[in-house]
C-alpha positions as CSV (number, residue, x, y, z in Angstrom):
1,X,0.0,0.0,0.0
2,X,1.4,3.4,-1.0
3,X,1.6,6.1,1.6
4,X,0.1,9.4,0.3
5,X,2.4,12.3,1.1
6,X,0.8,14.7,3.6
7,X,3.3,17.4,4.6
8,X,3.8,17.8,8.4
9,X,3.9,21.2,10.0
10,X,7.6,21.1,10.7
11,X,8.5,19.5,7.4
12,X,10.4,21.2,4.6
13,X,10.8,19.6,1.2
14,X,13.4,20.3,-1.5
15,X,13.8,18.9,-5.0
16,X,16.5,16.3,-5.4
17,X,19.3,17.4,-7.8
18,X,19.4,15.3,-11.0
19,X,16.0,13.8,-10.2
20,X,13.4,16.5,-10.9
21,X,10.3,14.5,-10.1
22,X,11.6,13.5,-6.6
23,X,11.8,15.5,-3.4
24,X,13.7,15.0,-0.1
25,X,12.1,16.0,3.3
26,X,14.1,17.3,6.2
27,X,12.4,14.5,8.2
28,X,14.2,11.9,6.1
29,X,11.4,11.0,3.7
30,X,11.8,10.8,-0.1
31,X,8.7,11.8,-2.1
32,X,7.7,11.1,-5.6
33,X,5.9,14.0,-7.4
34,X,2.6,13.5,-9.0
35,X,2.6,11.2,-12.1
36,X,-0.2,10.4,-14.4
37,X,-0.9,7.0,-12.8
38,X,-1.0,8.4,-9.2
39,X,-3.7,10.2,-7.3
40,X,-1.1,12.4,-5.5
41,X,2.4,12.6,-4.3
42,X,3.7,9.5,-2.5
43,X,6.3,8.7,0.1
44,X,8.7,6.1,-1.3
45,X,9.2,2.9,0.6
46,X,12.8,2.4,1.4
47,X,14.9,-0.8,1.1
48,X,17.6,-1.8,3.5
49,X,21.2,-2.3,2.4
50,X,23.3,-4.9,4.0
51,X,25.2,-2.1,5.8
52,X,21.9,-1.1,7.5
53,X,21.4,2.1,5.5
54,X,18.0,2.9,3.9
55,X,17.9,3.2,0.2
56,X,15.3,4.1,-2.5
57,X,15.0,3.5,-6.2
58,X,14.6,6.6,-8.3
59,X,13.7,6.6,-12.0
60,X,15.0,9.0,-14.7
61,X,15.0,8.7,-18.5
62,X,13.6,5.2,-18.3
63,X,16.4,3.9,-16.0
64,X,16.3,3.0,-12.3
65,X,18.9,4.4,-9.8
66,X,19.4,3.2,-6.3
67,X,20.4,5.9,-3.8
68,X,20.9,6.1,-0.1
69,X,18.3,8.1,1.7
70,X,20.8,9.9,4.0
71,X,22.8,11.0,0.9
72,X,19.7,12.5,-0.8
73,X,18.5,14.2,2.4
74,X,22.0,15.5,3.3
75,X,22.7,16.9,-0.2
76,X,19.3,18.6,-0.2
77,X,19.5,20.2,3.2
78,X,23.1,20.4,4.4
79,X,26.4,21.9,3.4
80,X,28.8,19.3,2.1
81,X,31.4,21.7,0.5
82,X,34.0,21.3,3.3
83,X,36.5,18.6,3.8
84,X,35.1,15.1,4.0
85,X,33.8,12.4,1.8
86,X,30.7,11.0,3.5
87,X,27.7,11.6,5.7
88,X,27.9,10.9,9.4
89,X,24.7,10.1,11.4
90,X,25.5,12.4,14.2
91,X,24.6,12.9,17.1
92,X,22.3,9.9,16.8
93,X,24.3,7.1,15.1
94,X,21.2,5.1,14.3
95,X,21.4,4.5,10.5
96,X,17.6,4.7,10.2
97,X,17.6,8.3,11.5
98,X,17.9,10.2,8.2
99,X,16.6,13.5,9.4
100,X,18.5,16.5,8.0
101,X,19.4,17.7,11.6
102,X,21.1,14.3,12.2
103,X,23.4,14.4,9.1
104,X,26.9,15.9,9.2
105,X,29.4,16.0,6.4
106,X,32.7,14.4,7.5
107,X,35.4,12.0,6.9
108,X,35.7,8.2,7.0
109,X,38.1,8.8,9.9
110,X,35.4,10.7,11.9
111,X,32.8,8.1,11.0
112,X,34.9,5.3,12.3
113,X,35.6,7.2,15.5
114,X,31.9,7.7,16.0
115,X,31.4,3.9,15.7
116,X,34.2,3.2,18.2
117,X,32.6,5.6,20.8
118,X,29.0,4.3,20.1
119,X,30.1,0.7,20.6
120,X,31.7,1.5,24.0
121,X,35.2,0.6,22.7
122,X,36.9,3.9,23.4
123,X,39.1,2.4,26.1
124,X,40.6,-0.3,23.9
125,X,40.4,1.0,20.4
126,X,43.2,-0.2,18.1
127,X,44.2,-3.0,20.4
128,X,43.7,-6.6,19.5
129,X,44.8,-10.0,20.6
130,X,48.0,-11.0,18.8
131,X,48.0,-14.7,19.5
132,X,51.5,-14.4,21.0
133,X,52.2,-15.6,24.5
134,X,55.1,-13.2,25.1
135,X,53.4,-10.1,23.7
136,X,49.7,-10.9,23.5
137,X,48.5,-7.4,22.5
138,X,48.8,-5.9,19.0
139,X,48.3,-2.2,18.3
140,X,47.1,-1.0,14.9
141,X,46.2,2.7,14.3
142,X,45.1,5.1,11.6
143,X,47.3,8.2,12.5
144,X,46.1,10.5,9.7
145,X,42.8,11.3,8.2
146,X,42.4,9.4,5.0
147,X,45.4,7.2,5.7
148,X,45.4,3.5,6.1
149,X,45.7,1.6,9.4
150,X,49.3,1.0,10.4
151,X,50.8,-1.8,12.4
152,X,52.5,-0.2,15.4
153,X,53.7,-3.2,17.4
154,X,53.2,-6.0,20.0
155,X,53.0,-5.3,23.7
156,X,53.2,-7.5,26.8
157,X,50.2,-5.8,28.6
158,X,47.0,-4.1,27.6
159,X,48.2,-1.1,29.6
160,X,51.5,-0.8,27.7
161,X,49.6,-0.9,24.4
162,X,47.2,1.8,25.6
163,X,50.1,4.0,26.8
164,X,51.8,3.8,23.4
165,X,48.5,4.5,21.6
166,X,47.9,7.6,23.8
167,X,51.5,8.8,23.3
168,X,51.1,8.5,19.5
169,X,47.7,10.3,19.6
170,X,49.3,13.2,21.5
171,X,52.3,13.3,19.1
172,X,50.0,13.4,16.0
173,X,47.5,15.9,17.5
174,X,44.7,13.4,18.1
175,X,44.1,14.4,21.7
176,X,40.3,13.6,21.4
177,X,41.2,10.0,20.7
178,X,42.9,9.4,24.0
179,X,40.9,7.1,26.3
180,X,39.3,9.0,29.2
């Protein structure tokens, strides 16, 4: 059953660039404009990607295009001209919260840090079991935005791995990454 679009009092809609018969809502809804076979505007039903993001299928020139809802809403309502390459669900990390006020343009580095904090792993991020009896803790870190994760070394205790990680964070200006 199709949901007929009824604009809510706090809802703003804007046309989606490159898809002139579709509109994005600041509440995270994607709307299809009136077509000859419809009785009014409709809210598109979204699919779910394996990653947990909502997606919709848009048509243009007889072809179908799948797009992520947060990308459509973010591009319609937010500034994405600064540094970064993806949308972050922030402050609410729930991937189903596609409201414009919950989307922030940022980097992969920032997005991964959000995930670490949301999962309660701030204390031990970057530290894994190495399988070694002598040095059972391995430290791997991404020290620069856009860089790849680097192997730092093996450590005899969790505390020594944390100390080295925090020292490197201080050295590279990543003070906000130091475990509290």
